[in-house]
N, CA and C of each residue as an Amber inpcrd file, in Angstrom:
protein
   288
  -1.9100000 -30.4800000   6.6290000  -3.3240000 -29.7820000   7.0030000
  -2.5780000 -28.3630000   6.6710000  -3.3500000 -27.5270000   6.9760000
  -3.5020000 -25.9710000   7.1990000  -4.2840000 -25.4950000   8.1520000
  -3.4280000 -23.8100000   8.0650000  -4.4740000 -23.4890000   9.0130000
  -5.4290000 -22.2880000   8.4800000  -6.2890000 -21.5930000   8.7600000
  -7.1330000 -20.3190000   8.2610000  -7.1320000 -19.5030000   9.4460000
  -6.7430000 -18.2010000   9.6090000  -6.3500000 -17.0840000  10.3450000
  -7.1840000 -16.5790000  10.4850000  -8.0410000 -16.4330000  11.5200000
  -9.4000000 -15.9750000  12.0040000  -9.2970000 -14.3780000  12.5530000
  -8.9630000 -13.7890000  12.3700000  -8.7570000 -12.1250000  13.4670000
 -10.2500000 -11.2690000  13.2170000 -10.7230000 -11.1670000  14.6230000
 -11.6500000 -10.8120000  15.3940000 -10.9360000  -9.3560000  16.3380000
 -11.3480000  -8.3890000  15.7130000 -11.7100000  -6.9540000  16.9860000
 -11.2200000  -7.3100000  18.5010000 -12.2180000  -8.3580000  18.5750000
 -11.9870000  -9.0860000  20.2550000 -10.9330000 -10.0710000  20.9000000
 -10.1910000 -10.4560000  19.8530000  -9.9480000 -11.4960000  19.2560000
  -8.3630000 -11.0950000  19.3440000  -7.8570000  -9.8080000  18.5840000
  -6.6030000  -9.2340000  17.7000000  -5.3610000  -9.6530000  18.7090000
  -5.5020000  -9.8140000  19.8410000  -4.4730000  -9.8840000  20.9210000
  -4.4520000 -11.5050000  21.0910000  -5.3850000 -12.3250000  20.4990000
  -5.2280000 -13.9710000  20.7050000  -4.8940000 -14.4670000  19.4010000
  -4.2420000 -14.0410000  18.5160000  -4.5650000 -14.8590000  17.2500000
  -3.1870000 -16.2620000  17.9150000  -3.8230000 -17.5900000  17.2590000
  -3.2610000 -18.7150000  17.5110000  -2.4690000 -18.5500000  16.4620000
  -0.8480000 -18.5980000  16.6160000   0.4780000 -19.1860000  15.4210000
   0.3330000 -20.5890000  15.0580000   0.0880000 -21.2390000  13.7360000
   0.5760000 -22.4780000  13.7300000   1.9060000 -22.5120000  13.1490000
   3.0250000 -22.8180000  13.3400000   4.0330000 -23.3240000  13.1390000
   4.0090000 -23.7950000  12.5680000   3.5680000 -24.6460000  12.4520000
   3.4420000 -25.9920000  11.7790000   2.9650000 -26.3580000  10.2580000
   2.2880000 -25.4790000  10.4590000   1.0240000 -25.8210000   9.0770000
   1.1760000 -24.2290000   8.5020000   1.1970000 -24.1630000   7.3610000
   0.7290000 -23.2550000   6.5320000  -0.8690000 -22.5440000   6.7140000
  -0.8930000 -21.5060000   6.5370000  -1.7790000 -20.6280000   7.1980000
  -2.3600000 -20.0680000   5.4180000  -3.2660000 -20.5330000   4.9330000
  -4.1880000 -20.2090000   3.4230000  -5.0660000 -19.3110000   3.8190000
  -5.2490000 -18.6140000   4.4930000  -6.6180000 -18.0430000   4.2430000
  -6.6280000 -16.5980000   5.1800000  -6.3820000 -15.6540000   5.7260000
  -7.0500000 -14.3690000   6.5900000  -8.0190000 -14.1030000   6.6190000
  -9.2400000 -14.3170000   7.3630000 -10.2600000 -13.9350000   7.3650000
 -10.8550000 -13.0380000   8.5400000 -11.6730000 -11.6950000   8.5020000
 -12.1920000 -11.0590000   8.9580000 -13.3700000 -11.5710000   9.7550000
 -13.1650000 -12.1900000  10.9400000 -13.8090000 -12.9550000  11.5570000
 -15.1400000 -12.1670000  12.5370000 -16.5910000 -11.9600000  12.6360000
 -17.5260000 -11.9070000  13.5600000 -17.8890000 -10.9100000  12.9880000
 -17.4800000 -10.1250000  12.0680000 -18.2500000  -8.9230000  11.4330000
 -18.2700000  -7.7460000  12.2790000 -17.7930000  -7.9850000  13.2910000
 -17.9030000  -6.6140000  14.3180000 -17.1520000  -5.3760000  13.5720000
 -16.0040000  -5.3450000  12.6410000 -15.0370000  -4.3180000  12.0910000
 -15.7570000  -4.2370000  11.1860000 -16.4580000  -4.8850000  10.5570000
 -17.1900000  -4.4220000   8.7710000 -18.3000000  -4.1740000   8.8280000
 -19.1130000  -5.0660000   9.1540000 -21.1410000  -4.9190000   9.3910000
 -21.3250000  -3.3090000   9.8750000 -21.6370000  -2.6460000   8.7940000
 -22.3360000  -1.1420000   9.2010000 -21.0190000  -0.0250000   9.7920000
 -20.3030000  -0.2310000  10.2850000 -19.3500000   0.3290000  11.0120000
 -18.1900000   0.6070000  10.2970000 -17.4810000  -0.1650000   8.8380000
 -16.3310000   0.0210000   8.6940000 -15.9550000   1.7640000   8.1920000
 -16.9770000   2.4420000   7.3910000 -17.3360000   3.0980000   6.7800000
 -18.2360000   4.7760000   7.7840000 -16.4930000   5.3430000   8.2860000
 -16.8750000   6.2730000   9.1680000 -16.2650000   5.9860000  10.7420000
 -15.3870000   4.5060000  10.6440000 -15.3460000   4.5300000  12.1310000
 -13.9140000   4.0020000  12.1090000 -12.8220000   5.2220000  12.0730000
 -11.3380000   4.8620000  12.0500000 -10.7780000   3.5440000  12.5530000
 -11.3100000   3.3620000  13.5760000 -10.4980000   2.0200000  14.4030000
 -11.2930000   0.8370000  13.9160000 -12.4590000   0.8470000  13.2600000
 -12.7940000  -0.2430000  12.6020000 -11.9150000  -0.8760000  11.3860000
 -12.0590000   0.3870000  10.6590000 -10.9540000   0.6650000   9.2450000
  -9.8640000   0.2510000   9.4900000  -9.1590000   0.6700000  10.7080000
  -7.7030000   0.2140000  10.8300000  -7.4430000  -1.1020000  11.2310000
  -8.4960000  -1.4830000  11.7140000  -8.3670000  -3.2380000  12.1120000
  -8.6800000  -3.6800000  10.8560000  -9.7510000  -3.5470000   9.8250000
  -9.5500000  -4.1440000   8.3940000  -8.4570000  -4.3300000   7.5830000
  -8.0940000  -2.7510000   7.9860000  -6.5010000  -2.1300000   7.0380000
  -5.3740000  -3.3760000   7.2340000  -5.6450000  -3.6980000   8.7410000
  -4.0510000  -4.4550000   9.4480000  -4.4150000  -5.8870000   8.5790000
  -5.6720000  -6.3670000   9.0370000  -6.1130000  -7.5340000   8.4490000
  -5.6280000  -8.0080000   6.9010000  -5.7800000  -6.7560000   5.8320000
  -5.6300000  -7.2010000   5.0280000  -3.9220000  -6.6520000   4.4260000
  -3.1260000  -6.2530000   5.8090000  -2.1230000  -6.2340000   5.3750000
  -1.6740000  -7.5140000   5.9480000  -1.8170000  -7.6460000   6.7950000
  -1.3380000  -9.3070000   7.2780000  -1.1640000 -10.3910000   6.5240000
  -2.4530000 -10.5680000   5.5060000  -2.4870000 -11.0850000   4.5360000
  -1.5520000 -10.7910000   3.2970000  -1.1450000  -9.4440000   2.9300000
  -0.0590000  -9.4790000   1.6700000   1.3830000  -9.8400000   2.3170000
   1.3800000  -9.6900000   3.3210000   2.9140000  -9.7250000   4.4520000
   3.0920000 -11.3350000   3.8700000   2.1470000 -12.6210000   4.3040000
   1.8570000 -13.2190000   4.6990000   1.9720000 -14.2440000   2.7190000
   0.9860000 -13.1750000   2.2620000   0.6390000 -13.8680000   0.5220000
  -0.2380000 -14.5660000   0.7990000  -1.1290000 -14.0430000   1.5020000
  -2.1940000 -15.4530000   1.4620000  -3.4150000 -14.3500000   1.1010000
  -4.5500000 -14.9500000   0.3620000  -5.6590000 -14.2050000   0.6050000
  -6.5830000 -13.7000000   1.6280000  -7.6030000 -12.4470000   1.4790000
  -8.4160000 -12.0270000   2.6380000  -9.5460000 -12.4180000   1.9410000
 -10.4640000 -12.5520000   3.3460000 -11.7670000 -12.2210000   3.2120000
 -12.2530000 -11.6840000   4.4020000 -13.4370000 -10.9040000   4.0790000
 -14.3150000 -10.0120000   4.9680000 -15.7910000 -10.6410000   5.4380000
 -16.0330000 -10.6320000   6.6830000 -17.9680000 -11.8270000   6.6430000
 -18.1400000 -10.6430000   6.7180000 -20.0730000 -10.5080000   6.8100000
 -20.6570000  -9.7000000   7.0850000 -20.7260000  -8.5210000   6.2650000
 -20.4550000  -8.4410000   4.7200000 -20.5610000  -7.5330000   3.7980000
 -21.9760000  -7.2930000   3.6890000 -22.1520000  -6.2120000   4.1380000
 -23.9920000  -5.9040000   4.1680000 -24.1500000  -4.7320000   2.9010000
 -23.0530000  -4.1150000   2.1540000 -24.0930000  -3.2620000   0.9820000
 -22.8250000  -2.5610000   0.3990000 -23.0820000  -2.2840000  -0.3790000
 -21.7280000  -1.7760000  -1.7280000 -21.3710000  -1.0030000  -1.2600000
 -21.6190000   0.2350000  -0.5330000 -20.7260000   0.8870000  -0.0860000
 -19.2690000   0.3470000   0.9220000 -19.5520000  -0.6300000   1.8200000
 -18.8570000  -1.0750000   2.5260000 -17.9490000  -2.3170000   1.5460000
 -18.6630000  -2.9770000   0.3310000 -17.3910000  -3.7410000  -0.5640000
 -16.9130000  -2.7920000  -1.2900000 -16.7210000  -1.5820000  -1.5290000
 -15.7980000  -0.8410000  -2.1090000 -14.7280000  -0.6300000  -1.4300000
 -15.3980000   0.0460000  -0.0260000 -14.3550000   0.1800000   1.0590000
 -13.4320000  -1.0550000   1.1920000 -13.6930000  -2.2980000   1.4960000
 -12.8840000  -3.5350000   1.8630000 -11.9910000  -3.6050000   0.3070000
 -12.8800000  -3.2250000  -0.7420000 -11.6440000  -3.0050000  -2.0000000
 -10.4740000  -1.9680000  -2.0080000 -11.0030000  -0.9850000  -1.7570000
  -9.9700000  -0.0550000  -1.2890000  -8.3790000  -0.3500000   0.1320000
  -9.3690000  -0.7920000   0.5360000  -8.0480000  -1.8020000   1.6310000
  -7.5230000  -2.8030000   1.2680000  -7.8670000  -3.8260000   0.0580000
  -7.2180000  -4.3780000  -0.1430000  -7.8070000  -5.4030000   0.0740000
  -8.7150000  -5.5320000   0.5440000  -9.3940000  -6.9340000   1.0190000
  -9.9990000  -7.8940000  -0.5370000  -9.4320000  -9.6710000  -0.4080000
  -9.5570000 -10.1780000  -1.2190000 -10.8360000 -10.5140000  -1.8700000
 -11.6520000 -10.8160000  -1.0410000 -12.7840000 -11.8540000  -1.4160000
 -13.6460000 -10.8680000   0.3070000 -15.2580000 -11.1270000  -0.4360000
 -16.0730000 -10.5930000   0.8080000 -17.7360000 -12.0570000   1.0390000
 -18.0410000 -11.9680000   2.1330000 -19.1860000 -12.6980000   2.4290000
 -19.7650000 -11.6640000   3.1330000 -21.2170000 -12.1950000   2.7110000
 -22.5230000 -11.3910000   3.2480000 -23.4650000 -10.8060000   2.1580000
 -24.5390000 -10.2630000   3.0010000 -25.9640000 -10.0050000   2.2320000
 -25.1710000  -9.0680000   1.0490000 -24.8310000  -8.3040000   0.9180000
 -24.4780000  -7.0540000   0.1790000 -23.1820000  -7.7810000  -1.0130000
 -23.1550000  -8.5430000  -0.8660000 -23.2670000  -9.7500000  -2.4440000
 -23.4760000 -10.5720000  -2.3910000 -24.1110000 -11.8120000  -1.6580000
 -25.6260000 -12.6140000  -2.6360000 -26.2280000 -12.9310000  -0.8610000
 -27.3020000 -13.4080000  -1.2210000 -28.1980000 -13.9820000   0.0070000
 -27.5440000 -15.5630000   0.0320000 -27.8390000 -16.0560000   0.6750000
 -27.3680000 -17.4240000   1.4300000 -28.2130000 -18.4480000   0.4080000
 -27.5310000 -19.6970000  -0.0310000 -28.6200000 -20.1830000  -0.8870000
 -28.2220000 -21.5850000  -0.0640000 -29.1530000 -21.9920000  -0.7950000
 -29.4740000 -23.9280000  -0.5250000 -27.7420000 -24.5220000  -1.1940000
 -27.4490000 -25.0340000  -0.1940000 -25.9140000 -26.2080000  -0.8260000
 -26.5440000 -27.7010000  -1.1990000 -27.3920000 -27.9920000  -0.6630000
 -27.6360000 -29.0350000  -1.0420000 -28.5870000 -30.0060000  -1.9540000
């Protein structure tokens, strides 16, 4: 068993530690810091930067949700986020 570390601005102080299981990925969860406000908002940029740093320290990939445009995607790359999800990357598609 392994853990996915979900980090959101509203719950940054409530990160659940999984001491008995490896953490596979850190995910910028719920989109509040990414969607639209990452560029031009120092607080949101710092939140996403901290998630990228956590991933680097733990040696795990990081994922940002709610990426809606190329500007945000470029900013995430500059911050060191590894993966992105959202309409700025690709439209949802049927899986079955």
